[in-house]
N, C-alpha and C positions, 0 to 999 in steps of 0.2 A: 504494500499500499504506499502511495507517495506521501511524503511528509507534509507538503504544502496544504492539501485538503485537511489533514488532521490538525495542523496549526490554525487554519481558518475556522474550523469547527470549534476548537478549544477557545479561540479568541472571541467568537460569537457568544459562547456559553458564559465566559468570563464577563463580557460586556453586559449581558443580561443580568447576571448576578450583581454586578456593581451598580447597574441602573436601579435594580430592586432595593439594594441596600441604601442608595442615595434617596430614593423615594420614601422608604420607611424612616430614614433619618430625618428628612424634611417634615414628614407627618408628625413625628415625635416632637420635634422642636416647635411646630405649630401648636400641638396639644399643650406643651408646657407654657407657651405664650398665652393661650386662652386661659389656662388654669391660673397663671400669674395674675391676669386681669381680674378674674373672678375672685381670687384671693384678696387682692388689694381693695376691691369694692365690697367685700362681704360685711364689713362693719367694724365697730370698735366696742369695747367694754371697759367699764371701770368697776372695780370691786370696792364698795364703800366699807370703811372700817371706822370705828370710833377714834377720835383724836384724844380721848381721855380714858377714863376707867370704866365706861359703860359697855354693854354688850351690843351696842348699835352695829348693824351690818346691813349690807344691801348690794344690789347689782343695778348698774345703769348701762343700758345698751344704746348704741347709736347705729341706726340702720339707714343706709342711703335710700332716698326716694327720687322720683323724677324732679321734684322741686327743691330738695335739700336733704335734711336728716330728720328721721323719726327718733325721738328720745323717749325711752321707756325706763321707769325705775320702780323697783320694789325695795322697801326698807323695812327692817324689823328691829324691835327693841329700841325704838326712838320715843322721845317724849311726845305726848299727844299735842295736836295743834298744827298750825301752819308754820312752815320753816322756809326761809329763803333758800333757793336752790340755784346755784350758779356754776358756770364754767370759769375757772381761774387760769391765769396765764402760764403757770409753770407746772411741769410734771413732777411735783414733790409734795408729799404730805408731812414732811419733817416739821419739827417744832410745833406740834399741835395743829398742823394744817397751815400754819403761817408760811411754810416753804412754798405754797402754791401761789404766793404773790396776790396781786389784786385781781379784780374781775377782768376777764378776757375782753379787751377794748381796743381792737386794732384801728377803729375809726376815730379814736380820741373824742368821744361824745359823752354827754351826761348819762347818768344811770336812768333806766326806765324798764319797761317790760317789752322785750324784743318782739313777742308775737303780735302785739298791738301797735307798738311804737316804731318798729322797723330799725334798720341799722343807722338811720339818720338821727334817731332820738333815744337809742338804748345801746348799752354795751352788747357786743355779740354773745357774751356769756350770761346775759340777764334772762334766765329761764322762768323767773317768777317764784311761786311758792309750791311746796310739796305738802300735801295734807296727810297727817298721821292720826289714825283713830285712837280710841281709848285703850285698845289692846297693843298699841305700839307699832301697828302695821301701817305702812304708807305706800301709796301707789301714785304714779305720775305717768302721763302719756301726752305727748305733744309733738307735732311736726313743725319744724322750723325751716321755712323756705330760705335759701341762700346760704345756710351753713353747709359745710362739707367736711369730709374726713381729712383729706390731704391737700386739696387744691385751692388756691386763692388765699386772700387775706382773712377769710372767715373759716379757715381749717382748724378743727378742734383736736386732732390727734396729738398726742404727747403734751397734753395739758392736764388739769385736774378738775374734778367735780367736788364742790363743797356743799355740805348741808349745814345750814346755820342754825343757831339756837332759837332765834325768833323769826317772826314773820317779816318778809320784805315789804315795807310800807311804801316803797318807790320814792322816798325822799332822797335828796342829794347828801352826800356823794355816792353812797352805796346801798341805800335802802334801810339803814338802821337795823339790820338783821342780826346783830350780835355776833357772839363767838362762833367758832367753827367746831361743830360737834361730830361731823363725819367728813371723811375725805377719801377719794379714790383717784388713781392715775388712769387716764384714758389711754388704752392700748389697742392698737389695730389687731384685728382677728384674721 
């Protein structure tokens, strides 16, 4: 048997195998890219913990929507009543929550209620109040148009959520909501 046809046949088989390997590799990297985008957009979470000696705990989730972010919180073992609930500028709960810095305010505006006052008249972190019932259970759910996880000046990832001791009364400069009784760092999921 002549060598030339054997080489041609082997070369064609090798070319087909390499093409298949390249195609599978491209599909694999495409899959990883899609998974990476889904991972980045899946949301963020903050695990609230007491800044003092109480058993206060909770979970705050941040889920992207077409308009912005859906914020959902569940809190346990908190004092009954309304409590100021804000995103603060720094991802730290050190020093009794003071490590979180001030309210997240990238627009340098006065304090307000973001959902009704918008970014022109409220801090981007001004989420209002969280209600806790007589059993120490608190729930919160609100969509905030314009907030994002990572993109733009209203991105909240790598910041902190603070639950305050008192109700946010929306007075200047920060709502007179009192001390920081709960804190959690916002981490991408």
